[in-house]
PAMIKE-582867 format. One record per atom (N, C-alpha, C, O): residue in three letters; x, y, z. Coordinates in steps of 0.2 Angstrom, whole numbers, plus 2048, in hexadecimal, padded with zeros to 3 digits. Layout:
N
ALAXYZ;...
//
This chain:
288
UNK8047FA800;UNK800800800;UNK804806800;UNK80380B7FC;UNK80A806804;UNK80E80C805;UNK81280D7FE;UNK8138127FC;UNK8148077FB;UNK8188077F5;UNK81380B7EF;UNK81680F7EB;UNK80D8097EF;UNK80880C7EA;UNK8088137EB;UNK8078177E6;UNK8078157F1;UNK80681C7F3;UNK80D8207F1;UNK80C8267EE;UNK81381D7F2;UNK8198207F0;UNK8198217E8;UNK81C8267E5;UNK81781C7E4;UNK81781C7DD;UNK8128217DA;UNK8148257D6;UNK80D8227DE;UNK8088277DB;UNK80A82E7DD;UNK8098327D9;UNK80E82F7E2;UNK8108357E4;UNK8168377DF;UNK81683D7DD;UNK81A8327DD;UNK81F8347D9;UNK81D8367D2;UNK81F83A7CF;UNK8178327D0;UNK8148347C9;UNK81183B7C9;UNK81283F7C4;UNK80E83D7CF;UNK80B8447CF;UNK8118497CF;UNK81084E7CC;UNK8168487D3;UNK81C84C7D3;UNK81F84D7CC;UNK8208537CA;UNK81F8487C8;UNK8228487C1;UNK81D84C7BD;UNK81F8507B9;UNK81784B7BE;UNK81284E7B9;UNK8128567BB;UNK81085A7B6;UNK8148587C1;UNK81485F7C2;UNK81A8627C1;UNK81B8687C2;UNK81F85F7BE;UNK8258617BD;UNK8258677B7;UNK8228657B2;UNK82786D7B8;UNK8268727B3;UNK8298717AD;UNK82F86F7AD;UNK8268727A7;UNK8298727A1;UNK82D87879F;UNK82D87D7A3;UNK83187879A;UNK83587D798;UNK831883796;UNK832889798;UNK82C882792;UNK827887790;UNK82388A796;UNK822890796;UNK82288679B;UNK81E8897A1;UNK82388D7A5;UNK8218937A7;UNK82988B7A5;UNK82E88F7A9;UNK82F8967A5;UNK82F89B7A9;UNK82F89679F;UNK83089C79B;UNK82A8A179C;UNK82B8A779C;UNK82489E79C;UNK81E8A279C;UNK81E8A57A3;UNK81C8AB7A4;UNK8208A17A9;UNK8208A47AF;UNK8258A97B0;UNK8248AE7B4;UNK82B8A87AD;UNK8308AD7AD;UNK82E8B47AA;UNK82F8B97AC;UNK82A8B37A4;UNK8278B97A1;UNK8228BD7A5;UNK8238C37A6;UNK81E8B97A8;UNK8198BC7AD;UNK81C8BF7B3;UNK81A8C57B5;UNK8218BC7B6;UNK8258BF7BB;UNK8288C67B9;UNK8288CA7BD;UNK82C8C67B4;UNK82F8CC7B1;UNK82A8D17B0;UNK82C8D77B1;UNK8258D07AD;UNK81F8D57AC;UNK81D8D87B2;UNK81C8DE7B2;UNK81B8D37B7;UNK8198D67BD;UNK81E8DA7C1;UNK81C8DF7C4;UNK8248D87C0;UNK82A8DC7C4;UNK82A8E37C1;UNK82B8E77C4;UNK82A8E37BA;UNK82B8EA7B7;UNK8258EE7B9;UNK8268F47BA;UNK81F8EB7BA;UNK8198EF7BB;UNK81A8F27C3;UNK8188F77C4;UNK81D8EE7C7;UNK81E8F07CE;UNK8238F57CE;UNK8228FA7D3;UNK8288F57CA;UNK82D8FA7CA;UNK82A9017C8;UNK82C9067CA;UNK8259017C3;UNK8229077C1;UNK81B9087C3;UNK8169077BF;UNK81A90B7C9;UNK81390C7CB;UNK8119137C8;UNK8159187C8;UNK80B9137C6;UNK8089197C3;UNK80891F7C7;UNK80691E7CD;UNK8099257C5;UNK80892B7C8;UNK80292E7C6;UNK80092F7C0;UNK7FE9317CB;UNK7F79347C9;UNK7F893B7CC;UNK7F893C7D2;UNK7F99407C8;UNK7FB9477CA;UNK7F694C7C7;UNK7F394B7C1;UNK7F69527CA;UNK7F39587C7;UNK7F895E7C8;UNK7FB95E7CE;UNK7F89627C4;UNK7FC9687C5;UNK7F796E7C5;UNK7F296F7C2;UNK7F99737CA;UNK7F59797CB;UNK7F997F7CA;UNK7FF97F7CC;UNK7F59847C7;UNK7F998A7C5;UNK7F49907C7;UNK7EE98F7C4;UNK7F69957CA;UNK7F199A7CB;UNK7F099E7C5;UNK7F49A07C1;UNK7E99A07C4;UNK7E89A47BE;UNK7EA9AC7C0;UNK7EB9AF7BB;UNK7EA9AD7C6;UNK7ED9B47C8;UNK7F59B37C9;UNK7F79B07CD;UNK7F99B67C4;UNK8009B57C5;UNK8039B87CB;UNK8099B77CD;UNK7FF9BC7CF;UNK8029BF7D5;UNK8019BA7DB;UNK8049BC7E0;UNK7FE9B57DA;UNK7FD9B07DF;UNK8039AB7E0;UNK8059A87DB;UNK8059AB7E6;UNK80B9A77E7;UNK80999F7E8;UNK80499E7EA;UNK80E99B7E7;UNK80D9947E8;UNK80B9927EF;UNK80698E7F1;UNK80D9967F4;UNK80B9957FB;UNK8049977FC;UNK800994800;UNK80299C7F9;UNK7FB99E7F9;UNK7F69997F6;UNK7F09987F8;UNK7F89967F0;UNK7F59917ED;UNK7F498B7F2;UNK7EE9887F3;UNK7F99897F5;UNK7F99837FA;UNK7F4985800;UNK7F0980802;UNK7F498B802;UNK7F098D808;UNK7E998C806;UNK7E498A80A;UNK7E798F800;UNK7E198F7FD;UNK7DE9877FC;UNK7D89867FE;UNK7E29837FA;UNK7E097C7F9;UNK7DF9797FF;UNK7DA975800;UNK7E397A804;UNK7E297780B;UNK7DC97980E;UNK7D9976812;UNK7DA98080D;UNK7D5983810;UNK7CE98080D;UNK7C997F811;UNK7CE97F806;UNK7C897D803;UNK7C7976802;UNK7C1974802;UNK7CC972802;UNK7CC96B801;UNK7CE967807;UNK7D396880A;UNK7CA962809;UNK7CB95D80F;UNK7CC95680B;UNK7C795380A;UNK7D295480B;UNK7D394D808;UNK7CF94880B;UNK7CD943808;UNK7CE948812;UNK7CB943815;UNK7C3943813;UNK7C193D812;UNK7C0948812;UNK7B9949810;UNK7B8945809;UNK7B3942808;UNK7BD946804;UNK7BC9437FE;UNK7C093D7FD;UNK7C093A7F7;UNK7C393A802;UNK7C6933803;UNK7CC9337FE;UNK7CC92E7FA;UNK7D09387FE;UNK7D69387FA;UNK7DC9387FE;UNK7DD93C803;UNK7E19347FD;UNK7E8934800;UNK7ED9387FC;UNK7EE9367F6;UNK7F093D7FF;UNK7F59417FB;UNK7FC93E7FC;UNK7FE93D801;UNK7FF93C7F6;UNK8069397F6;UNK80B93F7F6;UNK81093E7F8;UNK8099447F3;UNK80E94A7F2;UNK80A9507F1;UNK8059507ED;UNK80D9567F4;UNK80A95C7F3;UNK80F9617F3;UNK8119637F9;UNK8129637ED;UNK8189677ED;UNK81896D7E8;UNK81496D7E3;UNK81D9717E9;UNK81D9777E4;UNK8239767DF;UNK8289737E1;UNK8229777D9;UNK8279767D4;UNK82B97D7D3;UNK8299827D6;UNK83097D7D0;UNK8359827CF;UNK8319887CC;UNK83398E7CD;UNK82D9877C7;UNK82998C7C3;UNK82398F7C7;UNK8209937C4;UNK82298D7CD;UNK81D98F7D1;UNK81698B7D1;UNK81198D7D5;UNK8169867CD;UNK8109827CC;UNK81097D7D2;UNK81597C7D5;UNK80A97B7D4;UNK8099767D9;UNK80796F7D6;UNK80396F7D2;UNK80A96A7D9;UNK8099637D6;UNK80695F7DC;UNK80995F7E1;UNK80195B7DB;UNK7FE9577E0;UNK7FD9507DD;UNK7FB94F7D7;UNK80094B7E1;UNK7FF9447DF;UNK7FB9407E4;UNK7FC9417EA;UNK7F793B7E1;UNK7F39377E5;UNK7F592F7E3;UNK7FA92E7DE;UNK7F292A7E6;UNK7F49247E4;UNK7F09207DF;UNK7F191A7DD;UNK7EA9237DD;UNK7E69207D8;UNK7E39257D3;UNK7E292B7D5;UNK7E09227CE;UNK7DD9277C9;UNK7D69297CC;UNK7D492F7CB;UNK7D39257D0;UNK7CC9277D3;UNK7CE92D7D8;UNK7CA9327D8;UNK7D392C7DC;UNK7D59327E0;UNK7D69387DD;UNK7D493E7DF;UNK7DA9387D8;UNK7DC93E7D4;UNK7D69417D1;UNK7D69477D0;UNK7D293D7CE;UNK7CC9407CB;UNK7C79437D1;UNK7C59497CF;UNK7C79407D7;UNK7C39437DC;UNK7C694A7DE;UNK7C294F7DF;UNK7CC94A7DF;UNK7D09507E1;UNK7CF9567DC;UNK7CE95B7DE;UNK7D09547D6;UNK7D09597D0;UNK7C995C7D0;UNK7C89627CF;UNK7C49587D1;UNK7BD95A7D1;UNK7BC95F7D6;UNK7B89647D5;UNK7BE95D7DC;UNK7BD9617E2;UNK7C09687E1;UNK7BE96D7E3;UNK7C79687DF;UNK7CA96E7DE;UNK7C79737D9;UNK7C69797D9;UNK7C596F7D3;UNK7C19737CE;UNK7BB9767D0;UNK7B997C7CF;UNK7B79737D5;UNK7B19757D7;UNK7B297B7DC;UNK7AF9807DC;UNK7B797B7E1;UNK7B89807E6;UNK7BD9857E4;UNK7BD98B7E7;UNK7C29837DF;UNK7C79887DE;UNK7C89897D6;UNK7CD98C7D4;UNK7C49877D2;UNK7C49877CB;UNK7C598E7C8;UNK7C898F7C3;UNK7C29937CB;UNK7C299A7C9;UNK7C999D7CA;UNK7CB9A17C6;UNK7CD99A7CF;UNK7D399D7D1;UNK7D99997CE;UNK7DF99C7CD;UNK7D89937CD;UNK7DE98E7CB;UNK7DD98B7C4;UNK7D79897C3;UNK7E298A7C1;UNK7E29867BB;UNK7E497F7BD;UNK7E997E7C0;UNK7E097A7BB;UNK7E19737BD;UNK7E396F7B7;UNK7DF96F7B2;UNK7E996C7B7;UNK7EB9677B2;UNK7EC9607B4;UNK7F095F7B9;UNK7E895C7B2;UNK7E99557B4;UNK7EE9517AF;UNK7EE9527A9;UNK7F394E7B2;UNK7F894A7AF;UNK7F59447AB;UNK7F29407AF;UNK7F79437A5;UNK7F493D7A1;UNK7FA9387A1;UNK80093A79F;UNK7F99327A3;UNK7FE92D7A2;UNK7FF92B79B;UNK7FA92B797;UNK80592B799;UNK807929792;UNK805922791;UNK80691E795;UNK80492078B;UNK803919789;UNK809915788;UNK80E918786;UNK80990F78A;UNK80F90B789;UNK81290A782;UNK80E90B77D;UNK81890A781;UNK81B90877B;UNK81F90277B;UNK822900780;UNK81E8FE776;UNK8228F8776;UNK8278F8770;UNK8258FB76B;UNK82C8F4770;UNK8318F476A;UNK8318ED768;UNK8318E876B;UNK82F8EC761;UNK82F8E575E;UNK8368E475A;UNK8388E8756;UNK8398DF75C;UNK8408DE75A;UNK8408DA753;UNK83C8D5752;UNK8458DB74F;UNK8468D7749;UNK8408D7744;UNK83E8D1742;UNK83D8DC743;UNK8378DC73F;UNK8398DB738;UNK83E8DE736;UNK8358D8733;UNK8378D872C;UNK8388DE729;UNK8348E372A;UNK83D8DF725;UNK83E8E6722;UNK8388E871E;UNK8378EE71D;UNK8358E471A;UNK82F8E6716;UNK8298E9719;UNK8258EC716;UNK8298E8720;UNK8238EA723;UNK8238F2725;UNK8288F4728;UNK81F8F5722;UNK81F8FD723;UNK81B8FF729;UNK8178FB72C;UNK81D90572B;UNK819908730;UNK81290972F;UNK80E909734;UNK81090A729;UNK80990B727;UNK805905728;UNK7FF90572A;UNK8088FF728;UNK8048F9728;UNK8058F472E;UNK8028EF72F;UNK80A8F6732;UNK80C8F2737;UNK8078F073C;UNK8068EA73F;UNK8038F573E;UNK7FD8F4743;UNK7F88EF740;UNK7F68EA744;UNK7F78F073A;UNK7F28EB736;UNK7F58E4736;UNK7F18DF737;UNK7FB8E3735;UNK7FE8DD735;UNK7FE8D973C;UNK7FD8D473C;UNK8008DD741;UNK8008DB748;UNK7F98D8749;UNK7F88D274C;UNK7F38DC747;UNK7ED8DA749;UNK7EB8D3745;UNK7E78CF747;UNK7ED8D373E;UNK7EB8CE73A;UNK7EE8C773C;UNK7EB8C273B;UNK7F58C773E;UNK7F88C173F;UNK7F98BF746;UNK7FB8BA748;UNK7F68C374B;UNK7F68C2752;UNK7EF8C3755;UNK7EE8C7759;UNK7EA8BE753;UNK7E38BF755;UNK7E28BE75C;UNK7DD8C075F;UNK7E78BB760;UNK7E68BA767;UNK7E78C076B;UNK7E58C1771;UNK7EA8C5768;UNK7EB8CC76B;UNK7E58D076A;UNK7E38D2765;UNK7E18D1770;UNK7DB8D4770;UNK7DC8DB773;UNK7DE8DC778;UNK7DB8E076F;UNK7DC8E7771;UNK7D68EA775;UNK7D88EE779;UNK7D08E7775;UNK7CB8E977A;UNK7CA8F1779;UNK7C98F477E;UNK7CA8F3773;UNK7C98FA772;UNK7CF8FF773;UNK7CE905772;UNK7D48FC775;UNK7DA900775;UNK7DE90276F;UNK7DD8FE76A;UNK7E190776E;UNK7E4909768;UNK7EB906767;UNK7EE90576C;UNK7ED906761;UNK7F4903760;UNK7F790875A;UNK7F3908755;UNK7FD90B75B;UNK7FF90F756;UNK80790E755;UNK80A90E75A;UNK80990D74F;UNK81090D74D;UNK81391474E;UNK81191874B;UNK819914752;UNK81C91A753;UNK82291B74E;UNK82392174B;UNK82791774E;UNK82D91774A;UNK830911749;UNK82F90C74D;UNK834910744;UNK83890A742;UNK83F90C741;UNK84091173E;UNK844908743;UNK84B90A742;UNK84F904741;UNK84D8FE742;UNK85590573E;UNK8598FF73C;UNK85F8FF741;UNK862904742;UNK8618F9743;UNK8668F9748;UNK86D8F8745;UNK86D8F873E;UNK8728F8748;UNK8798F8746;UNK87A8F1742;UNK87E8F073E;UNK8768EC745;UNK8778E5742;UNK8728E473B;UNK8728DF738;UNK86F8EA73A;UNK86B8E9734;UNK8648E7735;UNK8608E6730;UNK8628E673B;UNK85B8E473D;UNK8568EA73D;UNK8598EF73E;UNK8508E873D;UNK84B8EE73E;UNK8478ED744;UNK8448E7745;UNK8468F2748;UNK8428F274E;UNK83C8F774D;UNK83D8FC74A;UNK8368F674F;UNK8318FA74F;UNK82E8FC756;UNK82D8F775A;UNK82D902757;UNK82A90475D;UNK82290675C;UNK82090A758;UNK81E903760;UNK817903760;UNK814906766;UNK81690376C;UNK80F90A766;UNK80C90D76C;UNK80590976D;UNK801908768;UNK804906773;UNK7FE902774;UNK7FB90477A;UNK7FD90877E;UNK7F590077C;UNK7F2901782;UNK7F58FC787;UNK7F88F8786;UNK7F38FD78E;UNK7F68F9793;UNK7F48F2793;UNK7F88ED794;UNK7EE8F0791;UNK7EC8E9790;UNK7EF8E678A;UNK7F18E078A;UNK7F08E9785;UNK7F38E777F;UNK7FA8E6780;UNK7FD8E177E;UNK7FD8EA784;UNK8048E9785;UNK8068E3789;UNK80A8DF787;UNK8028E178E;UNK8028DB792;UNK8028D578E;UNK8068D078F;UNK7FD8D5789;UNK7FD8CF785;UNK8038CE780;UNK8058C977F;UNK8058D477D;UNK80B8D3779;UNK8118D177C;UNK8158CD779;UNK8128D4782;UNK8188D2786;UNK8188CB788;UNK81E8C878A;UNK8138C7788;UNK8128C078A;UNK8128BC785;UNK8118B6786;UNK8138BE77F;UNK8138BA779;UNK8198BC774;UNK81D8C0775;UNK8188B976E;UNK81D8BB768;UNK8188BD763;UNK8138BB762;UNK81B8C375F;UNK8178C675A;UNK8188C2753;UNK81E8C2752;UNK8138C1750;UNK8148BE749;UNK8148C4744;UNK80E8C7743;UNK8198C5740;UNK8198CB73B;UNK81C8C8735;UNK8228C6734;UNK8188C8730;UNK81A8C5729;UNK81C8BD72A;UNK8188B972D;UNK8228BC729;UNK8258B572A;UNK8298B4730;UNK82C8AF731;UNK8298BA734;UNK82D8BA73A;UNK8298B9740;UNK8248BB740;UNK82D8B7745;UNK82A8B774C;UNK82E8BB750;UNK8348BA751;UNK82B8C1753;UNK82F8C6756;UNK82E8C775D;UNK8288C6760;UNK8338C8761;UNK8328CA768;UNK8318D1769;UNK8338D5765;UNK82E8D376F;UNK82D8DA771;UNK82E8DB778;UNK82D8D777C;UNK8308E1779;UNK8318E3780;UNK82F8EA781;UNK82D8EE77C;UNK82E8ED788;UNK82D8F3789;UNK8328F8786;UNK8388F6786;UNK8308FD783;UNK834902780;UNK835908785;UNK83190C786;UNK83B908788;UNK83C90E78D;UNK84391178A;UNK84890F78B;UNK842917788;UNK84791B785;UNK846923787;UNK842926784;UNK84992578C;UNK84992C78F;UNK84B931789;UNK85092F786;UNK849937789;UNK84B93C785;UNK85293E788;UNK85294078E;UNK85793E784;UNK85E940786;UNK861945781;UNK86094477B;UNK86494A784;UNK86894F780;UNK86F94C77F;UNK87394B783;UNK87194C778;UNK87894A777;UNK87D950776;UNK88294F774;UNK87B956779;UNK87F95B779;UNK88295C780;UNK88895D781;UNK87D95D785;UNK87F95E78C;UNK87E957790;UNK880957796;UNK87C95278D;UNK87C94B790;UNK87694B796;UNK87794679A;UNK87294F796;UNK86C94F79B;UNK86694C798;UNK86694B792;UNK86194B79C;UNK85B94879A;UNK85594E799;UNK85695379B;UNK85094B796;UNK84994F795;UNK84A955790;UNK845959791;UNK84E95578C;UNK84E959786;UNK853957781;UNK857952782;UNK85295977B;UNK856957775;UNK85C95D774;UNK85B962776;UNK86195B770;UNK86695F76F;UNK86496676B;UNK86796B76D;UNK85F965767;UNK85D96C764;UNK859970768;UNK858976766;UNK85896E76E;UNK854972773;UNK859974779;UNK85797877D;UNK85F972778;UNK86497277E;UNK86797A77F;UNK86897D77A;UNK86797C785;UNK86A982787;UNK87098178B;UNK87398678E;UNK87297B78C;UNK87897A790;UNK87E97978C;UNK87F97B786;UNK884978790;UNK88A97778D;UNK88B97078A;UNK88896B78C;UNK890970785;UNK892969783;UNK895965788;UNK89A96878B;UNK89395F78A;UNK89595B78F;UNK89695478D;UNK89295178A;UNK89C95178E;UNK89D94A78C;UNK89A945790;UNK89A946797;UNK89694178E;UNK89293C792;UNK897937795;UNK89593479A;UNK89D936793;UNK8A2931796;UNK8A593479C;UNK8A59317A2;UNK8A893A79C;UNK8AC93D7A1;UNK8AA9447A4;UNK8AD9467A8;UNK8A49467A1;UNK8A194D7A3;UNK8A69527A2;UNK8A59587A4;UNK8AA95279D;UNK8AF95779B;UNK8AB95B796;UNK8A695A793;UNK8AE961795;UNK8AB966790;UNK8AD965789;UNK8B0969786;UNK8AB95F786;UNK8AD95D780;UNK8A895877D;UNK8A4955781;UNK8A8956777;UNK8A3951774;UNK8A694A776;UNK8AB949778;UNK8A1945775;UNK8A393E776;UNK8A993C772;UNK8AD938774;UNK8A893E76B;UNK8AE93C767;UNK8B493F769;UNK8B993C767;UNK8B594476C;UNK8BB94776E;UNK8BE944775;UNK8C3946777;UNK8BA940778;UNK8BC93E77E;UNK8C193977E;UNK8C193477A;UNK8C6939782;UNK8CC935783;UNK8CC931789;UNK8D192D78B;UNK8C793278E;UNK8C792F794;UNK8C6927794;UNK8C3925790;UNK8CA924799;UNK8C991D799;UNK8C391B79D;UNK8C09207A0;UNK8C191579D;UNK8BB9137A1;UNK8BC9157A9;UNK8B79177AC;UNK8C29147AB;UNK8C39167B2;UNK8C291D7B4;UNK8C191F7BA;UNK8C29217AF;UNK8C29287AF;UNK8BB92B7AE;UNK8B99317AE;UNK8B69267AD;UNK8AF9297AB;UNK8AC92C7B1;UNK8AD92A7B7;UNK8A89317AF;UNK8A49357B4;UNK89E9377B2;UNK89D93B7AC;UNK8989357B5;UNK8919377B2;UNK88F93E7B4;UNK88F9407BA;UNK88E9427AF;UNK88C9497B1;UNK8859497B5;UNK88494E7B9;UNK8809457B3;UNK87A9457B6;UNK87A9437BE;UNK8779467C2;UNK87E93E7BF;UNK87F93C7C6;UNK8839417CA;UNK8829427D0;UNK8889447C7;UNK88C9497CA;UNK88794F7CC;UNK8889527D2;UNK8839517C8;UNK87E9577C9;UNK8799557CE;UNK8789597D3;UNK87794F7CE;UNK87294C7D3;UNK87694D7DA;UNK87394F7DF;UNK87C94B7DB;UNK87F94B7E1;UNK8809527E4;UNK8819537EA;UNK8819577DF;UNK88295D7E1;UNK87C9617E4;UNK87D9667E8;UNK87695E7E3;UNK8709617E5;UNK86D95D7EB;UNK86A9607EF;UNK86F9577EC;UNK86B9537F1;UNK86F9537F7;UNK8769537F7;UNK86C9537FD;UNK86F952804;UNK86F94B806;UNK87194A80B;UNK86B947802;UNK86B940804;UNK87193C802;UNK87693F800;UNK870935802;UNK876931801;UNK8789327F9;UNK8739327F5;UNK87E9337F8;UNK8809347F1;UNK88092E7ED;UNK8819287F0;UNK88092F7E7;UNK8809297E2;UNK8879297DE;UNK88A92E7DE;UNK8889237DC;UNK88F9237D8;UNK88F9267D2;UNK88A9277CE;UNK8959297D0;UNK89692D7CA;UNK89B92A7C5;UNK89C92D7C0;UNK89E9257C7;UNK8A49227C3;UNK8A291E7BD;UNK8A39187BD;UNK89D9207B9;UNK89B91D7B3;UNK8999227AE;UNK8989287AF;UNK8989207A8;UNK8969247A2;UNK88F9267A3;UNK88B9227A6;UNK88D92B7A1;UNK88592D7A1;UNK88192979C;UNK87B92979D;UNK885925798;UNK881921793;UNK88191A796;UNK87E915793;UNK88391879C;UNK88391279F;UNK87C9107A0;UNK8789147A3;UNK87A90A79F;UNK8739077A0;UNK8729077A8;UNK86C9067AA;UNK8779067AC;UNK8779067B3;UNK87790C7B7;UNK87790C7BD;UNK8779127B3;UNK8789187B6;UNK87291A7BB;UNK86C9197B8;UNK87391C7C1;UNK86D91D7C6;UNK8699227C3;UNK8639227C4;UNK86B9277C0;UNK86792D7BD;UNK86392A7B8;UNK85D92C7B7;UNK8659267B3;UNK8619237AE;UNK85C91F7B1;UNK85691F7AF;UNK85D91B7B6;UNK8589167B9;UNK85391B7BC;UNK84D9197BC;UNK8559207BF;UNK8509257C2;UNK84B9287BD;UNK8459287BE;UNK84E9297B7;UNK84A92C7B1;UNK8459277AF;UNK83F9287AE;UNK8489217AE;UNK84391B7AC;UNK83E9197B1;UNK8389187AF;UNK83F91A7B7;UNK83A9197BC;UNK83591E7BC;UNK82F91C7BC;UNK8379247BB;UNK8329297BA;UNK82E9287B4;UNK82892A7B4;UNK8319267AE;UNK82D9247A8;UNK82891F7A9;UNK8229207A7;UNK82A91A7AD;UNK8259147AE;UNK81F9177B2;UNK81A9157B1;UNK82191B7B7;UNK81C91E7BC;UNK8179227B8;UNK8119227BA;UNK8199257B2;UNK8149297AF;UNK8119257A8;UNK80F9287A4;UNK81291F7A8;UNK80F91B7A3;UNK80A9167A5;UNK80A9137AB;UNK8049167A1;UNK7FE9127A3;UNK7FF90A7A2;UNK7FD90879D;UNK8039077A7;UNK8049007A6;UNK7FE8FC7A8;UNK7FE8F67A8;
//
């Protein structure tokens, strides 16, 4: 009797042994959830006085006098003044930010301009797409060849296509949050190819001053080498790897009173703390 039980238990254990495909699917799901945990959405509104003589402190006092967060069941995550004098308020959910925006509009709408921040749509990058697939038809091809991907009313738009140094073509597409989840958990069929896709995270970077959030044609700063933070272009740099110094992390350290971050790396490094902070902010403002 005991031998039979042991044999049955052994068979059950073998039948539950995960297959390679199962492990891969579980790994994809884990990575997807991990990425979503790292990028929690931000729900914000920006306030600006219609009367230019009104100071940020006066705006804050008015808001606190007119609005009681407890009454409207809203938790305030952040309530701060920006350098240009605007006030930014952050909550933990879309429902809360809508309630707060509505309350401020009702009681202070005549004195304040209210701007609700819109989360950007996710973008995915499709690797090694067939060269013959054009931007005009790529969305139609995705829909036709991948019927399992259900958009549920969400839009899909091709943004751009580029050629890599290896001669392959990648396509960046903007999608809805539900469509994104489906695409990242599968392979896309495009023409005669099966293509992988990942989240497309690429911050705006200036190649003149090596800073973020603007492009070189908008830059008002000095030419700064991304490798050594010197006042020369990257092509002119002769610094060795051990001499690398990140301009962004150096500037951050000059302003913060908290724990300093490391600077002995190129501003182009994927491990750069300043880059990771920018990517985190990008995720927080994306509707995943």
